[in-house]
C-alpha positions in Angstrom: -12.2 -3.1 -11.1 -8.8 -4.0 -12.3 -8.8 -1.2 -14.9 -9.7 1.4 -12.3 -7.0 0.3 -9.8 -4.5 -0.1 -12.6 -5.1 3.4 -13.8 -4.9 4.9 -10.3 -1.8 2.8 -9.5 0.0 4.2 -12.6 -0.9 7.8 -11.6 0.3 7.0 -8.0 3.5 5.5 -9.3 4.1 8.5 -11.5 3.6 10.8 -8.5 5.8 8.7 -6.3 8.7 8.7 -8.7 8.6 12.4 -9.6 7.4 14.3 -6.5 10.3 13.2 -4.1 12.6 15.2 -6.3 10.7 18.3 -5.3 10.3 17.6 -1.6 12.9 18.7 1.0 12.8 15.2 2.6 11.9 12.1 0.6 10.3 10.6 3.7 7.4 13.1 3.3 6.2 11.3 0.2 3.4 8.9 1.1 3.4 5.4 -0.3 0.2 5.8 -2.4 0.4 2.4 -4.1 0.5 0.7 -0.7 -2.7 2.5 0.2 -4.3 1.0 -2.9 -3.2 -2.5 -1.9 -4.8 -2.0 1.5 -8.0 -0.7 0.0 -8.2 -3.8 -2.2 -7.8 -6.0 0.9 -10.5 -4.1 2.7 -13.1 -3.7 0.1 -12.6 -6.2 -2.8 -12.5 -9.8 -1.8 -11.9 -11.5 -5.1 -9.0 -13.4 -6.8 -8.7 -10.5 -9.3 -8.1 -8.1 -6.4 -5.2 -10.3 -5.1 -3.8 -10.3 -8.6 -4.2 -6.6 -8.9 -2.3 -6.1 -5.6 0.4 -8.3 -7.0 0.5 -6.3 -10.2 0.6 -3.0 -8.4 3.6 -4.3 -6.4 5.3 -5.7 -9.5 4.8 -2.3 -11.3 6.3 -0.6 -8.3 9.3 -2.9 -8.7 9.6 -2.1 -12.4 9.4 1.7 -11.7 11.5 2.1 -8.6 12.2 -1.2 -6.9 15.7 -2.4 -6.1 14.8 -6.2 -6.2 12.4 -7.3 -8.9 9.5 -9.1 -7.2 10.1 -7.8 -3.7 7.4 -5.2 -3.6 5.1 -7.6 -5.5 5.6 -10.1 -2.6 5.2 -7.5 0.1 2.1 -5.9 -1.4 0.5 -9.3 -1.9 1.3 -10.1 1.8 -0.1 -6.8 2.9 -3.2 -7.4 0.8 -3.6 -10.9 2.4 -3.2 -9.6 5.9 -5.7 -6.7 5.3 -8.1 -9.1 3.7 -7.9 -11.5 6.7 -8.3 -8.6 9.1 -11.3 -7.3 7.3 -12.9 -10.7 7.2 -12.2 -11.3 11.0 -13.6 -8.0 12.2 -17.2 -6.9 12.3 -16.3 -3.5 10.9 -13.6 -2.8 8.3 -13.9 1.0 8.0 -11.4 3.7 7.5 -9.9 3.3 11.0 -9.0 -0.3 10.4 -7.7 0.7 7.0 -5.5 3.4 8.6 -4.1 0.9 11.0 -3.4 -1.5 8.1 -1.7 1.3 6.1 0.5 2.2 9.1 1.5 -1.4 9.7 1.9 -2.0 5.9 4.3 0.9 5.5 6.4 -0.4 8.4 6.3 -4.0 7.0 7.2 -2.9 3.5 10.0 -0.6 4.5 11.5 -3.2 6.9 11.1 -5.9 4.3 12.9 -3.8 1.7 15.6 -3.0 4.2 16.4 -6.5 5.2 16.3 -8.0 1.7 18.4 -5.2 0.1 20.9 -5.2 3.0 21.6 -8.8 2.5 20.0 -9.9 5.7 22.8 -8.2 7.7 22.2 -7.3 11.3 20.1 -4.2 11.7 22.9 -1.9 12.7 21.4 1.0 10.8 17.8 0.2 11.8 17.9 2.5 14.8 18.8 5.4 12.5 16.1 4.4 9.9 13.2 3.8 12.3 12.3 7.5 12.8 12.1 8.0 9.1 10.1 4.8 8.6 7.7 6.0 11.4 7.4 9.5 9.8 6.6 7.9 6.4 4.0 5.6 8.0 2.3 8.6 9.7 2.3 10.7 6.4 1.0 7.7 4.4 -1.7 7.0 7.0 -2.9 10.6 6.9 -3.1 10.4 3.1 -5.0 7.1 3.3 -8.3 8.7 4.3 -8.7 10.9 1.2 -7.5 8.1 -1.0 -10.0 5.6 0.5 -12.8 8.2 0.0 -11.7 8.9 -3.6 -11.6 5.2 -4.5 -15.0 4.6 -2.8 -16.5 7.4 -4.9 -14.8 6.2 -8.1 -16.0 2.6 -7.6 -19.5 3.8 -7.0 -19.3 6.1 -10.0 -18.4 3.3 -12.4 -20.8 0.8 -10.8 -18.5 -1.5 -8.9 -19.9 -3.1 -5.8 -17.7 -3.0 -2.8 -18.1 -6.0 -0.5 -18.5 -5.7 3.2 -16.3 -7.6 5.6 -18.9 -10.3 6.3 -20.1 -11.1 2.7 
């Protein structure tokens, strides 16, 4: 499992660091690696999945993070919240995943804002919130095909995805 998610995360990071240069607005680039962390929390309930979410966040820090370890912390937190949600609900399908992705983008962006701004009062937050919401929507819309692709890939290589009540 770790190999598959590591490979997909590296491709996603390469896309996330190169495509924004081609887009008219950077906010239109979905946070693909965050989708992977949510997918891990929904479908893979093991210690190696938590370590993979941490590794994906740490790789994000190494490629494009401003504070080393910040995305690792945020992605692990998002994984844990998604894992807890999927274990608490009777169904953890794509709809729950989409809600988790939307909330995860907002949590990640706000966490990055507050830490990198030195915990100053959120004076620019009113200006940033529309772009954070747009990125959350774009990322949520991209989550459905990524979830489907990862589901097919895990079945193809023979990994068993765990249900929320196992």
